[in-house]
C-alpha positions as CSV (number, residue, x, y, z in Angstrom):
1,M,0.3,-0.1,-0.2
2,S,1.6,3.1,-0.9
3,K,1.6,5.8,1.7
4,K,1.2,8.7,-1.0
5,K,-2.3,10.3,-1.3
6,N,-4.7,8.0,-3.7
7,K,-6.2,11.3,-5.2
8,S,-8.3,9.3,-8.0
9,I,-10.1,7.4,-5.1
10,E,-10.5,10.6,-3.3
11,D,-11.8,12.6,-5.7
12,N,-14.2,10.5,-7.4
13,S,-15.6,8.8,-4.4
14,L,-15.3,10.8,-1.5
15,E,-18.7,12.1,-1.8
16,K,-20.3,8.6,-1.9
17,R,-18.0,7.3,0.9
18,L,-19.0,10.0,3.3
19,R,-22.7,9.4,2.2
20,D,-21.8,5.6,3.5
21,I,-20.9,6.6,6.7
22,E,-24.1,8.2,7.3
23,L,-26.0,5.5,5.9
24,I,-24.3,3.2,8.5
25,K,-24.9,5.3,11.2
26,N,-28.7,5.5,10.0
27,K,-28.4,1.8,9.9
28,E,-28.7,1.7,6.2
29,F,-25.5,0.3,4.0
30,V,-24.9,0.7,0.3
31,C,-21.3,0.4,-1.7
32,D,-20.5,-0.2,-5.1
33,D,-16.9,-0.4,-4.6
34,V,-15.6,-2.8,-1.5
35,N,-12.2,-2.7,-2.5
36,K,-11.7,0.9,-3.2
37,L,-13.9,2.1,0.1
38,I,-11.4,-0.1,2.2
39,E,-8.2,1.4,0.5
40,Y,-9.5,4.6,1.0
41,V,-10.1,3.6,5.1
42,L,-6.3,2.0,5.2
43,D,-5.0,4.7,3.2
44,G,-6.5,7.8,5.4
45,F,-5.0,6.1,8.4
46,Y,-1.3,7.3,7.2
47,R,-2.6,10.8,6.7
48,E,-5.0,10.2,10.2
49,E,-7.8,11.5,7.9
50,K,-11.0,12.2,10.0
51,S,-13.3,10.6,7.4
52,S,-11.0,7.4,7.2
53,I,-11.2,6.9,10.9
54,E,-14.9,7.6,10.9
55,L,-15.6,5.2,8.4
56,F,-13.4,2.2,10.2
57,K,-15.3,3.3,13.7
58,A,-18.5,2.9,11.2
59,L,-17.4,-0.3,9.9
60,I,-16.8,-1.8,14.0
61,E,-20.1,-0.2,14.8
62,G,-21.4,-1.8,12.0
63,I,-20.5,-5.6,12.4
64,N,-21.3,-5.4,16.1
65,S,-24.5,-3.9,15.4
66,N,-27.5,-5.7,17.2
67,D,-29.5,-5.0,13.7
68,W,-28.9,-8.1,11.5
69,S,-29.4,-6.4,8.3
70,I,-26.7,-3.9,9.2
71,K,-24.4,-7.1,10.1
72,Y,-24.9,-8.5,7.3
73,S,-24.3,-5.8,5.2
74,A,-21.1,-4.7,6.9
75,Q,-19.9,-8.4,6.5
76,E,-18.2,-8.0,3.2
77,L,-16.6,-4.9,3.9
78,F,-15.0,-5.9,7.0
79,K,-14.1,-9.0,5.6
80,V,-11.9,-7.4,3.1
81,L,-10.9,-4.6,5.9
82,L,-9.2,-7.7,7.9
83,E,-7.6,-9.6,4.8
84,K,-5.5,-6.4,3.9
85,L,-4.7,-5.7,7.7
86,I,-3.5,-8.8,7.4
87,I,-1.2,-8.7,4.6
88,L,-0.2,-4.7,5.9
89,V,1.2,-6.1,9.5
90,K,3.1,-9.1,8.0
91,E,4.4,-6.8,5.5
92,G,5.6,-4.6,8.9
93,D,3.6,-1.5,8.3
94,A,1.9,0.4,10.9
95,F,-1.9,0.3,12.1
96,Y,-1.1,-2.3,14.7
97,E,-3.8,-0.3,17.0
98,Q,-6.3,-0.1,14.3
99,A,-5.4,-3.9,13.3
100,A,-5.9,-5.1,17.0
101,Q,-9.3,-3.1,17.3
102,A,-10.4,-4.7,14.3
103,A,-9.6,-8.0,15.1
104,E,-11.5,-7.4,18.6
105,A,-14.4,-6.4,16.6
106,G,-14.0,-9.3,14.5
107,M,-14.5,-11.7,17.6
108,E,-17.5,-10.2,18.5
109,S,-19.0,-10.3,15.1
110,G,-20.7,-14.0,14.9
111,F,-19.6,-14.9,11.6
112,G,-17.4,-17.6,11.1
113,V,-15.2,-16.4,8.3
114,I,-14.6,-13.0,10.0
115,I,-13.6,-15.0,13.4
116,D,-11.0,-16.8,11.4
117,L,-9.7,-13.9,9.8
118,S,-9.8,-12.2,13.0
119,L,-7.7,-14.8,14.8
120,E,-5.6,-14.7,11.5
121,L,-4.8,-10.9,12.2
122,F,-3.9,-11.6,16.0
123,K,-1.4,-14.2,15.2
124,A,0.1,-11.6,12.6
125,L,0.2,-9.0,15.5
126,V,1.6,-11.4,17.9
127,E,4.5,-12.3,15.4
128,K,5.3,-8.4,15.2
129,G,5.3,-8.5,19.1
130,Q,2.0,-6.7,19.4
131,A,-1.3,-7.1,21.0
132,F,-0.5,-10.0,23.7
133,E,-3.0,-9.7,25.9
134,Q,-5.9,-8.8,23.3
135,A,-4.5,-11.7,21.2
136,T,-4.7,-14.6,24.0
137,K,-8.2,-13.6,25.0
138,A,-9.3,-13.8,21.3
139,A,-7.6,-17.4,21.4
140,D,-9.3,-18.4,24.5
141,K,-13.0,-17.3,23.1
142,G,-12.2,-18.9,19.9
143,M,-11.3,-22.1,21.4
144,R,-14.6,-22.3,22.8
145,Y,-16.7,-22.4,19.6
146,N,-18.1,-25.4,18.4
147,Y,-16.6,-25.1,14.8
148,S,-13.5,-27.2,14.1
149,H,-12.2,-24.2,12.0
150,I,-12.2,-21.6,14.4
151,V,-10.7,-24.1,17.2
152,D,-8.2,-24.7,14.6
153,F,-7.1,-20.8,13.9
154,S,-7.2,-20.5,18.0
155,V,-4.6,-23.2,18.3
156,A,-2.4,-21.8,15.8
157,L,-2.8,-18.5,17.6
158,F,-2.1,-20.0,20.9
159,K,0.9,-21.9,19.6
160,R,2.2,-18.5,18.1
161,L,1.6,-16.9,21.6
162,L,3.7,-19.8,23.1
163,E,6.5,-19.2,20.5
164,K,6.6,-15.4,22.3
165,D,6.4,-17.1,25.7
166,Q,2.9,-15.6,26.1
167,G,-0.8,-17.5,26.9
168,L,0.8,-20.3,28.5
169,A,-1.4,-20.9,31.4
170,R,-4.2,-19.6,29.4
171,A,-3.8,-22.5,27.0
172,I,-3.1,-25.0,29.2
173,S,-6.7,-24.2,31.1
174,V,-8.6,-23.9,28.1
175,A,-7.2,-27.0,26.3
176,I,-8.2,-29.2,29.2
177,E,-11.8,-27.8,29.0
178,V,-12.3,-28.3,25.2
179,M,-10.5,-32.0,25.4
180,R,-13.8,-32.7,26.7
181,S,-15.6,-31.9,23.4
182,N,-17.8,-34.7,22.0
183,D,-16.5,-33.3,18.3
184,R,-13.5,-35.5,17.4
185,E,-11.8,-33.0,15.8
186,I,-12.1,-30.5,17.8
187,K,-11.2,-33.1,20.7
188,N,-7.8,-33.7,18.9
189,L,-7.0,-30.1,18.4
190,A,-7.4,-29.3,21.9
191,S,-5.0,-32.2,23.0
192,N,-2.8,-31.3,20.1
193,L,-2.6,-27.7,22.2
194,F,-2.3,-29.2,25.5
195,D,0.8,-31.4,24.2
196,R,2.6,-28.3,23.1
197,S,1.8,-26.5,26.1
198,C,3.2,-28.8,28.4
199,E,6.5,-29.0,25.8
200,K,6.2,-25.0,26.1
201,L,6.1,-25.8,30.0
202,T,9.3,-28.2,30.4
203,K,11.4,-26.0,28.2
204,C,10.8,-22.3,29.7
205,V,9.6,-23.4,33.3
206,E,12.7,-21.2,34.7
207,K,11.4,-18.4,32.5
208,V,8.2,-18.8,33.4
209,Y,7.0,-15.5,35.6
210,K,5.8,-15.9,39.0
211,H,2.1,-15.0,38.1
212,E,2.0,-17.2,35.6
213,F,3.4,-20.0,37.2
214,D,0.9,-19.4,39.9
215,K,-1.8,-19.3,37.4
216,I,-0.9,-22.9,36.5
217,L,-0.5,-24.2,39.8
218,N,-4.1,-22.8,40.4
219,I,-5.1,-24.9,37.6
220,V,-3.8,-28.1,38.9
221,E,-5.4,-26.8,42.1
222,Q,-8.8,-26.5,40.3
223,E,-8.8,-29.7,38.3
224,L,-8.0,-32.1,41.0
225,Q,-11.2,-30.6,43.0
226,K,-13.6,-31.6,40.3
227,D,-15.3,-35.3,40.1
228,D,-13.9,-36.3,36.6
229,V,-10.8,-38.3,36.6
230,F,-10.3,-36.9,33.3
231,Y,-9.3,-33.2,34.5
232,K,-7.5,-35.0,37.5
233,K,-5.4,-37.2,35.2
234,H,-4.4,-33.8,33.2
235,A,-3.7,-32.0,36.4
236,I,-1.3,-34.9,37.3
237,K,0.2,-34.8,34.3
238,L,1.2,-30.9,34.8
239,V,2.8,-31.6,38.1
240,T,5.0,-34.5,37.1
241,L,5.9,-32.0,34.5
242,L,7.0,-29.6,36.9
243,V,8.6,-32.3,39.3
244,K,10.8,-33.0,36.1
245,Q,11.7,-29.5,36.2
246,K,12.8,-29.5,39.8
247,Q,9.8,-27.6,40.9
248,T,6.8,-28.2,43.3
249,F,8.3,-31.1,45.0
250,E,6.7,-30.7,48.5
251,L,2.9,-29.9,46.7
252,A,3.4,-33.0,44.6
253,L,4.3,-35.5,47.7
254,E,0.8,-33.8,49.6
255,I,-0.8,-34.6,46.3
256,V,0.5,-38.3,45.7
257,K,-0.8,-38.7,49.6
258,Q,-4.3,-37.7,48.9
259,E,-4.7,-38.9,45.1
260,I,-3.4,-42.3,45.7
261,K,-6.6,-43.3,47.4
262,S,-8.6,-43.1,44.7
263,D,-10.4,-46.0,43.5
264,D,-9.9,-45.3,39.7
265,L,-6.9,-47.7,39.0
266,G,-5.9,-45.8,35.9
267,Y,-5.8,-42.5,37.9
268,V,-3.4,-44.0,40.7
269,N,-1.2,-45.4,38.0
270,D,-0.7,-41.8,37.2
271,V,-0.3,-40.6,40.7
272,M,2.4,-43.6,41.0
273,D,4.2,-42.1,37.9
274,L,4.5,-38.7,39.7
275,L,5.9,-40.5,42.8
276,I,8.7,-42.5,40.4
277,E,9.5,-38.7,39.3
278,L,9.8,-37.5,42.8
279,V,12.1,-40.5,43.6
280,A,13.9,-40.0,40.4
281,Q,14.7,-36.4,41.6
282,G,16.1,-37.6,44.7
283,Y,13.5,-36.0,46.9
284,E,14.1,-38.1,50.1
285,P,10.8,-37.0,51.7
286,S,8.9,-39.3,49.2
287,F,11.4,-42.4,49.9
288,E,9.3,-44.2,52.7
289,L,6.1,-43.7,51.2
290,A,7.3,-45.0,47.6
291,L,9.0,-47.7,49.3
292,N,5.6,-48.7,51.2
293,I,3.7,-48.2,48.0
294,A,5.9,-50.3,46.0
295,N,5.8,-53.1,48.5
296,E,2.2,-53.4,48.5
297,R,1.6,-53.1,45.1
298,I,3.9,-55.1,43.3
299,N,1.5,-57.7,44.4
300,S,-1.3,-56.3,42.6
301,T,-3.0,-58.5,39.9
302,D,-2.9,-55.4,37.7
303,E,0.2,-56.0,35.4
304,E,0.5,-52.0,34.9
305,E,0.8,-51.5,38.4
306,Q,3.3,-54.1,39.0
307,V,5.1,-52.4,36.6
308,I,5.3,-49.1,38.2
309,S,6.1,-50.6,41.5
310,L,9.2,-52.0,39.6
311,G,9.9,-48.5,38.5
312,I,9.8,-47.3,41.8
313,F,12.1,-49.9,43.0
314,I,14.6,-48.9,40.2
315,E,14.6,-45.2,41.3
316,L,14.9,-45.9,44.8
317,V,18.1,-48.2,44.3
318,R,19.6,-45.5,41.9
319,N,19.0,-43.3,44.7
320,S,21.1,-45.9,47.2
321,Y,18.0,-46.1,49.5
322,Q,19.4,-48.8,51.8
323,K,15.8,-49.3,53.5
324,A,14.5,-50.7,49.3
325,I,17.9,-53.0,48.5
326,R,16.4,-55.8,50.5
327,P,12.7,-55.7,49.5
328,A,14.0,-55.0,45.6
329,Y,16.4,-57.8,45.5
330,K,13.3,-60.0,46.8
331,T,10.7,-58.5,44.5
332,L,13.7,-59.5,41.6
333,K,13.8,-63.0,42.7
334,K,10.0,-63.3,42.9
335,H,9.2,-61.8,39.3
336,M,12.6,-62.2,37.2
337,L,11.7,-65.5,35.4
338,N,7.8,-64.1,35.1
339,Y,8.7,-60.8,33.5
340,I,11.5,-61.9,31.3
341,D,9.5,-65.0,30.0
342,N,5.8,-64.0,29.9
343,M,5.2,-60.3,30.7
344,N,5.4,-57.1,28.5
345,A,8.1,-55.5,27.1
346,K,8.1,-52.6,29.5
347,G,7.7,-55.1,32.7
348,S,10.7,-57.3,31.2
349,S,12.8,-54.0,30.6
350,R,12.3,-52.7,34.2
351,I,13.4,-55.9,35.5
352,E,16.4,-55.8,33.7
353,Y,17.1,-52.2,35.0
354,L,16.3,-53.4,38.4
355,F,19.0,-56.1,37.9
356,I,21.5,-53.9,36.6
357,G,20.6,-51.4,39.3
358,L,21.0,-53.7,42.1
359,L,24.3,-54.6,40.8
360,F,25.7,-51.4,40.9
361,F,24.5,-50.6,44.3
362,A,26.2,-53.7,45.6
363,F,29.3,-53.3,43.8
364,S,29.8,-49.8,45.2
365,N,28.9,-50.8,48.5
366,S,30.5,-53.8,48.9
367,E,32.1,-53.4,52.4
368,D,28.6,-53.9,53.6
369,E,28.4,-57.8,54.6
370,Y,24.8,-57.9,52.7
371,N,25.8,-56.1,49.6
372,S,28.8,-58.2,48.8
373,K,26.5,-61.0,49.2
374,L,23.9,-59.5,46.9
375,E,26.5,-58.7,44.6
376,N,27.5,-62.3,44.6
377,K,24.0,-63.6,44.0
378,L,23.6,-61.4,40.8
379,L,26.6,-62.3,39.3
380,N,26.2,-65.8,39.7
381,I,22.7,-65.2,37.8
382,L,24.4,-63.4,35.3
383,V,26.8,-66.4,34.8
384,N,24.9,-68.9,34.9
385,G,21.2,-67.8,34.0
386,I,18.0,-68.7,35.2
387,N,16.6,-72.2,35.9
388,I,13.1,-73.0,34.8
389,G,11.6,-76.5,35.3
390,E,12.7,-79.2,37.5
391,G,14.4,-82.6,37.2
392,Q,14.9,-83.4,33.7
393,D,12.6,-81.0,32.4
394,F,14.5,-78.0,32.7
395,E,15.8,-74.8,30.8
396,I,18.6,-72.3,31.1
397,I,17.6,-68.8,30.4
398,D,20.5,-66.7,29.7
399,I,20.2,-63.1,30.7
400,S,23.6,-61.8,30.1
401,N,22.4,-60.5,26.5
402,L,19.6,-58.8,28.1
403,V,21.9,-57.3,30.6
404,L,24.5,-56.1,28.3
405,A,21.7,-54.7,25.8
406,N,20.2,-52.5,28.8
407,I,23.6,-50.8,29.9
408,S,24.1,-50.4,26.0
409,F,21.2,-48.0,26.5
410,L,22.6,-46.2,29.4
411,N,22.7,-42.5,29.4
412,E,26.4,-40.9,29.7
413,K,25.6,-39.8,33.5
414,E,24.7,-43.6,34.2
415,L,27.5,-44.8,32.2
416,N,30.4,-42.6,34.0
417,Q,29.0,-43.2,37.4
418,N,29.1,-47.0,36.9
419,I,32.4,-47.3,35.2
420,A,34.0,-50.0,37.2
421,A,30.6,-51.8,37.6
422,I,30.3,-52.1,34.2
423,K,33.7,-53.0,33.5
424,L,33.2,-56.4,36.2
425,I,30.1,-57.0,34.0
426,I,31.7,-56.9,30.7
427,N,34.7,-59.5,32.3
428,V,32.5,-61.7,33.9
429,V,30.2,-62.2,30.5
430,R,33.6,-62.8,28.7
431,N,35.3,-64.9,30.8
432,N,32.0,-67.2,30.8
433,F,30.8,-67.2,26.9
434,D,29.2,-70.6,26.5
435,L,30.8,-72.7,24.4
436,N,28.0,-74.3,22.8
437,D,26.1,-71.1,21.9
438,P,28.8,-69.1,19.4
439,D,25.8,-67.0,18.1
440,G,25.0,-65.8,21.5
441,N,28.6,-64.8,22.0
442,D,29.1,-63.1,19.1
443,L,25.8,-61.1,19.9
444,N,27.4,-60.5,23.7
445,E,30.5,-59.5,22.1
446,Y,29.1,-57.0,19.6
447,V,27.0,-55.4,22.3
448,I,30.1,-55.1,24.7
449,K,32.1,-53.2,21.8
450,K,29.2,-51.0,21.5
451,I,29.2,-50.2,25.4
452,E,33.2,-49.9,25.3
453,E,33.1,-47.3,22.4
454,R,31.0,-45.1,24.9
455,L,33.3,-45.4,27.8
456,P,36.2,-43.2,28.4
457,V,39.6,-44.5,28.6
458,F,40.3,-46.9,31.7
459,S,43.4,-47.0,33.9
460,E,44.9,-50.5,33.8
461,D,44.0,-50.7,37.3
462,L,40.3,-50.9,36.6
463,Y,41.0,-54.3,35.0
464,A,42.4,-55.9,38.3
465,F,39.0,-57.4,39.1
466,K,38.6,-60.7,41.1
467,F,36.6,-63.2,40.1
């Protein structure tokens, strides 16, 4: 749009445009050339012409009129106005204030296409660092329409706001609410927004200013007070994310103590996952409760509850909680065969990680008599495998390949913290290769080399293990 005065538009149509203003104010509307009229409005913004500004105000008045004939008459004009404002804002021209006014008015219009364009205009404004508060309100309002196209534009606006570190609490709150929609497409859009908001929360928790952080905690409190488990589950997910960012430990523990009493098993499992995260973060006040719950629920008939209990034991062992070592080993002996031979992949993996964790712990604390005996027992299992059956009907399951595979998946921190124990395991496996299983030996050697590639250079004394 040129910033120079458009004489042809002004000279040829000014009288008619001024008449159009009066027609709008008198609840009538006539316009033969929509594009020229809107260009006149926008061109007049540069010069701050009273007639242009008055016509702009008249358009807003028309689009929000209680008289439906006027609303419909103004619709085409307003649609063109929004389309042109979107282009101008994206190009970096002025009109930010007027664009925000137009977008706000469009959100109140009740016309789907105009609401879509208003949301798109707000998105362009947010990209330029403008109108954050108005845009957040508009996105919230748009999410509540029962039209997927409007919700789609609203989600896109919220995502742009999140990119600018704005609107996080509002996005979380409205997403949880709208996920209850009966419309599958709307539900999916809201779910996508919730996931994106959670992703943002994990990345920017340290940057979230206090009042926004307090809003998120208020959302958690409000959702937990509802009778519907659907809302409670999402509140627990939020708290779990905060705990992962080393926030709200004390609050999270109180929530676990209260919500673990629920009769809904699926929800209780989510609460137990929150407890696992508290233990994983090394929050010692949670250890005793975690051990009690794991001891109780490891014997549940629900497989998922058993698997989660294994996760609790793993984290307690990783945090060297001595009280958990005996019950963890007892659990390992009782469930190892069942999980490795019969259960789901997640349960099997956790049994293997528990085995590794106990071996690491016992090796690092072998000056204690119990831990020294535990180390020998675990190494014996590693060498001899697990005996299935009785008499002549028996089979040996070699778990060395499972243990090595899981060690290969450890992160750098876990590898570096347990270098000596890992070398011990590697040497024990190598020194006890099964001569009758060359394929198994080759597989183990391949995994061992992959592990060694990730380990730092060792000094010779690390190889001086006793066997």
